[in-house]
Structures are given as C-alpha cells and as structure tokens.
C-alpha positions as CSV (number, residue, x, y, z in Angstrom):
1,M,119.6,127.8,122.0
2,F,117.8,129.7,119.3
3,Q,117.1,126.5,117.5
4,Y,115.4,125.1,120.5
5,R,113.2,128.1,120.8
6,Y,111.8,127.9,117.3
7,L,111.2,124.2,117.6
8,M,109.0,124.8,120.6
9,V,107.0,127.3,118.6
10,W,106.7,124.7,115.8
11,V,105.4,122.0,118.2
12,S,102.7,124.3,119.2
13,C,102.0,125.3,115.6
14,L,101.4,121.7,114.7
15,A,99.0,121.2,117.4
16,V,96.8,124.2,116.9
17,T,97.7,126.2,113.8
18,G,94.8,133.6,109.0
19,C,91.5,131.9,109.7
20,A,88.0,132.6,108.4
21,H,85.5,134.4,110.5
22,L,83.2,132.0,112.4
23,G,79.5,132.6,112.0
24,Q,77.0,131.9,114.8
25,R,74.5,129.8,112.7
26,F,74.8,126.1,113.5
27,E,71.5,125.0,111.9
28,Q,71.6,123.2,108.5
29,G,70.5,125.6,105.8
30,A,69.1,124.8,102.4
31,L,71.7,123.3,100.0
32,P,71.8,123.1,96.2
33,E,70.3,120.1,94.5
34,G,72.7,117.2,94.4
35,A,74.5,118.1,97.6
36,P,75.9,115.0,99.4
37,S,74.7,113.9,102.8
38,V,76.8,114.2,105.9
39,D,76.8,110.4,106.1
40,T,78.2,110.1,102.6
41,I,81.0,112.6,103.3
42,L,82.0,111.0,106.6
43,T,82.0,107.6,105.0
44,G,84.3,108.7,102.3
45,L,86.7,110.4,104.7
46,A,86.7,107.4,107.0
47,D,87.4,104.9,104.1
48,N,90.5,106.8,103.2
49,E,91.6,107.3,106.8
50,A,91.3,103.6,107.5
51,H,94.2,102.9,105.2
52,I,96.6,105.3,106.8
53,E,98.0,103.2,109.7
54,H,101.6,104.4,109.3
55,F,104.0,105.9,106.7
56,L,107.6,107.0,106.1
57,A,108.3,110.2,104.1
58,K,111.0,112.5,103.0
59,G,110.8,116.2,102.1
60,K,111.4,119.8,103.0
61,F,110.5,121.4,106.3
62,L,110.0,125.2,106.6
63,L,109.6,127.2,109.7
64,K,108.9,130.9,110.5
65,T,108.4,132.3,114.0
66,P,107.9,135.8,115.3
67,E,110.9,135.4,117.6
68,L,113.4,135.1,114.7
69,D,114.3,137.4,111.8
70,A,114.9,134.6,109.3
71,V,112.8,131.8,107.9
72,Y,114.4,128.4,108.6
73,S,114.3,125.8,105.8
74,L,115.4,122.2,106.3
75,P,115.4,120.6,102.9
76,Q,116.4,117.1,104.0
77,S,113.8,116.0,106.5
78,S,112.6,112.5,107.3
79,I,109.2,111.8,108.9
80,A,107.8,108.7,110.4
81,F,104.2,108.3,111.6
82,R,102.4,105.5,113.4
83,R,98.7,105.5,114.4
84,P,97.2,106.8,116.5
85,A,99.6,109.7,117.0
86,D,103.3,108.6,117.2
87,L,105.4,111.0,115.2
88,Y,109.2,111.2,114.5
89,V,110.9,114.0,112.5
90,E,114.5,114.4,111.8
91,G,115.5,117.7,110.0
92,R,118.8,118.0,108.2
93,K,120.6,120.8,106.5
94,Y,123.7,120.2,104.4
95,T,123.5,116.6,105.5
96,A,123.9,117.6,109.2
97,P,121.0,116.9,111.6
98,V,119.6,120.1,113.0
99,L,116.7,118.7,115.1
100,R,115.0,115.5,116.1
101,L,111.4,115.5,117.4
102,T,109.7,112.5,118.9
103,C,106.0,112.5,120.0
104,S,104.3,109.6,121.6
105,E,100.9,109.8,123.4
106,E,101.3,112.5,126.1
107,E,105.1,112.7,125.8
108,F,107.5,114.5,123.5
109,L,111.3,114.9,123.1
110,I,113.2,117.5,121.1
111,E,116.9,116.9,120.4
112,L,119.4,119.5,119.2
113,P,122.5,117.6,118.1
114,T,124.6,120.6,117.1
115,E,124.1,122.2,120.6
116,K,124.0,118.9,122.6
117,Q,120.7,119.9,124.2
118,Y,117.3,118.4,124.6
119,V,113.9,119.1,126.1
120,H,111.7,116.3,127.4
121,R,108.1,116.8,128.5
122,S,105.6,114.2,129.7
123,K,102.5,116.5,129.1
124,G,101.4,119.2,126.8
125,A,101.8,122.9,127.3
126,S,99.1,125.6,127.5
127,L,99.2,128.3,124.9
128,P,98.5,132.0,125.6
129,G,94.9,132.9,124.7
130,V,93.8,129.3,124.1
131,S,91.5,127.6,126.5
132,F,92.8,124.1,126.1
133,T,96.1,122.3,126.7
134,V,98.2,121.2,123.6
135,T,99.7,117.8,123.7
136,P,101.8,115.8,121.3
137,L,98.7,113.8,120.6
138,D,97.2,117.0,119.2
139,V,100.3,117.6,117.2
140,A,100.2,114.5,115.1
141,Q,96.4,114.3,114.8
142,E,96.1,117.9,113.6
143,M,98.6,117.2,110.8
144,F,97.4,113.9,109.6
145,L,94.3,112.5,111.3
146,P,92.3,115.5,112.8
147,E,89.1,113.5,113.4
148,G,88.0,110.0,113.8
149,W,85.6,110.1,110.8
150,A,84.3,106.6,111.3
151,T,83.1,107.4,114.9
152,L,82.0,111.0,114.4
153,P,78.2,111.2,114.7
154,A,76.5,112.8,111.8
155,N,74.3,115.0,114.1
156,R,77.4,116.8,115.1
157,V,78.3,117.9,111.6
158,R,76.7,120.7,109.5
159,I,77.2,121.3,105.8
160,E,77.5,125.1,105.6
161,Q,78.1,125.4,101.9
162,F,78.2,123.1,98.8
163,D,79.4,124.1,95.3
164,P,78.1,121.5,92.8
165,K,80.3,122.9,90.0
166,E,83.5,122.6,91.9
167,N,82.3,119.7,94.0
168,T,83.5,121.4,97.2
169,A,81.8,121.8,100.6
170,V,82.4,123.5,103.9
171,L,81.6,121.5,107.1
172,L,81.2,122.7,110.7
173,I,81.9,120.2,113.5
174,L,80.1,120.8,116.8
175,S,80.7,119.6,120.3
176,K,78.7,117.0,122.2
177,G,75.8,117.8,124.4
178,L,72.7,120.0,124.2
179,H,74.5,123.3,123.8
180,K,76.7,122.5,120.8
181,Q,79.8,124.6,120.4
182,P,81.9,124.9,117.2
183,L,85.1,122.8,117.3
184,R,86.3,122.7,113.7
185,R,85.6,124.0,110.3
186,L,86.6,122.0,107.2
187,W,86.9,122.7,103.5
188,I,86.7,119.5,101.5
189,Q,87.0,118.5,97.9
190,G,85.4,115.4,96.3
191,A,84.5,113.0,95.4
192,P,86.3,110.9,96.7
193,W,86.4,113.4,99.6
194,V,89.6,114.9,101.0
195,V,90.2,117.8,103.4
196,T,91.9,120.8,101.8
197,R,91.7,123.2,104.8
198,N,91.1,122.6,108.4
199,E,90.5,125.3,111.1
200,R,90.6,124.3,114.7
201,L,88.3,126.4,116.9
202,D,88.5,127.3,120.5
203,P,85.5,125.5,122.0
204,K,84.8,128.3,124.5
205,T,85.1,131.3,122.3
206,G,84.6,129.9,118.8
207,A,87.7,131.8,117.6
208,C,90.0,130.1,115.1
209,V,93.3,129.2,116.8
210,A,94.8,127.1,114.1
211,Q,94.7,126.6,110.3
212,T,96.1,123.7,108.4
213,T,95.9,123.4,104.6
214,K,96.6,120.3,102.6
215,S,97.2,120.2,98.8
216,D,98.9,118.3,96.0
217,Y,97.1,115.1,96.9
218,R,98.8,111.9,95.6
219,V,97.2,108.5,95.3
220,E,99.1,105.4,96.5
221,N,97.3,102.0,96.2
222,G,94.0,103.9,96.2
223,V,94.8,106.0,99.3
224,R,94.8,109.8,98.9
225,F,97.6,111.6,100.8
226,P,98.7,115.3,100.7
227,A,102.2,116.0,99.5
228,V,102.1,119.6,100.9
229,I,100.9,120.4,104.4
230,E,101.1,123.9,105.9
231,S,100.1,125.0,109.4
232,K,99.7,128.6,110.7
233,F,99.1,130.6,113.8
234,P,96.9,133.5,112.9
235,E,98.0,135.7,115.8
236,Q,101.6,134.7,116.4
237,N,103.0,135.2,112.8
238,A,104.2,131.5,112.9
239,E,104.2,129.1,109.9
240,M,105.2,125.5,109.3
241,R,105.3,123.8,105.9
242,L,106.1,120.3,104.8
243,E,106.7,119.5,101.2
244,L,107.0,115.7,100.8
245,R,109.1,114.5,97.9
246,S,108.2,110.9,98.6
247,F,106.1,108.9,101.0
248,D,105.5,105.2,101.6
249,L,102.3,104.1,103.3
250,S,103.2,100.4,103.3
251,R,106.5,100.6,105.3
252,V,106.2,100.3,109.0
253,P,108.5,102.6,111.1
254,E,110.8,101.0,113.6
255,A,109.4,100.9,117.1
256,E,112.7,102.3,118.5
257,E,112.0,105.6,116.7
258,F,109.2,106.3,119.1
259,N,110.8,105.0,122.3
260,I,111.3,108.3,124.2
261,G,112.5,106.7,127.4
262,A,115.4,104.9,125.7
263,K,116.3,108.1,123.8
264,V,116.4,110.2,127.0
265,D,118.6,107.6,128.7
266,D,121.0,107.7,125.7
267,L,121.1,111.6,125.7
268,R,121.9,111.7,129.4
269,A,124.7,109.1,128.9
270,R,126.2,111.3,126.2
271,K,126.1,114.3,128.5
272,Y,123.4,116.3,126.6
273,E,122.1,119.3,128.6
274,E,118.4,119.2,129.4
275,V,116.9,122.7,129.0
276,E,113.6,124.3,129.9
277,Y,111.6,126.4,127.5
278,R,111.4,130.1,128.4
279,T,109.4,132.6,126.5
280,E,112.1,135.3,126.5
281,G,115.8,135.5,126.0
282,N,116.3,132.3,124.2
283,K,117.6,133.4,120.9
C-alpha cells in the first residue's frame, strides 16, 4: 500500500510541481539591445515542439514524498509518450516491475504488480491549496509540452529579463482577457531556444504551485530534448526526477500501451484489488 501512496503524490507532482517570487509587474520593461522579440522566441520553441510527436525512453526514476522516510529510486524505468498527452511509465527495480502508470486524456491507471493492486480514475483530482483540478493531461503536458507555442498569442507573453552575454531570458505568460493574470514563468536558453525552468502559477493567487527544470539537452535529428527532468512541489517536500539514458523520437509507441479500458479489464480478470486513495494511514 505504501507504494500506491507515493505514486499518487508523484502523479500530482508531475502535473503541478522551491519557486521564485512572483512580481506584480506585467508590463514589458526596457530590455538590452539585441534582445529577441517574443515572436522570435515562440517561433523557435514551436519549431522544436512540432517534431516531438512521440518517443520511447529508458532511464532512472527518483521519487521523494513527505509521507515516506526514504527516497525511492527506480533505475530501470521505461517511458512512452504520444501526443497530445498520452503517457506510459513502467518502473523496475532489480528487474522486477514496481509500478506501471498509464495516462490518456482525462483518465489514468496505476498498477502495483507486487501488491496486486490498482487505482483507476476517469478524472483528475484537486490538490490542497490549488485552485484548479489536476488531470493526467496536465501531467504529461507539464513534463514535455507545457504550452502550445505555435498557437500562444504574443500579446500574452512578456519578456521580463534578457541576458545578452548568456543568451538567456525570463518569460511571463498571462491569461486571456482584459485582466490578465500570471499563468506561467519560464527561463529559456538560446538560441535555438529551449526551456530550462518552468514554474506553473495559480491563476487566482499568482503563487507558484509547481516547478519543473530541464537540463542536459541532447540533439536527435535536429530536435532538442532534455535528458534530465525534475519536478518539485515547493510546499509538500515532494520531488520527482527522470534521468534518461536513452530516448528515441522516431519510434512510435504501441497503441495498446495507452488502452486503459483493456488494462482494467485484464487486472480485474487477474483478481487485482482496486483501491481508493486516502490521505492518511496508507503507508
């Protein structure tokens, strides 16, 4: 049961993962000479994103939660992703599967093979202190495709800082409408431009509710992809880290990997126990 609990924390961590203080100025200030335009940055990010339709990867998965005394590390993990937000993860330790996580649209499934248990939800779960609902769609997008750069209007993006020596910038993404609220702060490196840090902000309070960092970018057929991805909850002392030893952007995952309905039927046939997540007593 303790494995199930820390998995649920991880699912939430992926979706909304300390964070920098959010200022209240949303107007574009003066930038150094040579600063790129918002359109140039968005075009660069969109060009790279357009080539990430799917991938298969292998690597190490690390998880820390406030409910557990130990840090859990699964060195033999497999990850499959399919756009827009289908995600499948199998974590192994000493060749034995410890967890399987499947996310597809509004639905997710967690399997615990060693305990013959599973949890299945058709919708996301609300998090304490966060004014929006977390869904599996958020989970996959926050990790790999946090924004649709090609369709994001330039008038909703502010360049807060630009360092011409390091060629780095800080962006603030605002909500739609007249009274624009902060939705996301991004640290980017270029050019070509990639996201190195991403803070998701609560649209009602402006507080940082999640932080994801990406590093060790590799290039495969001209596409830039981070080999290290780390997500954190600033308030819950939770951490998730992926260290990818290899990834393949050309191989298409099998459709069966994301078929949650078929997986649930199979688990029931094998007499797995369906369990509900509880906030206390599940160690």
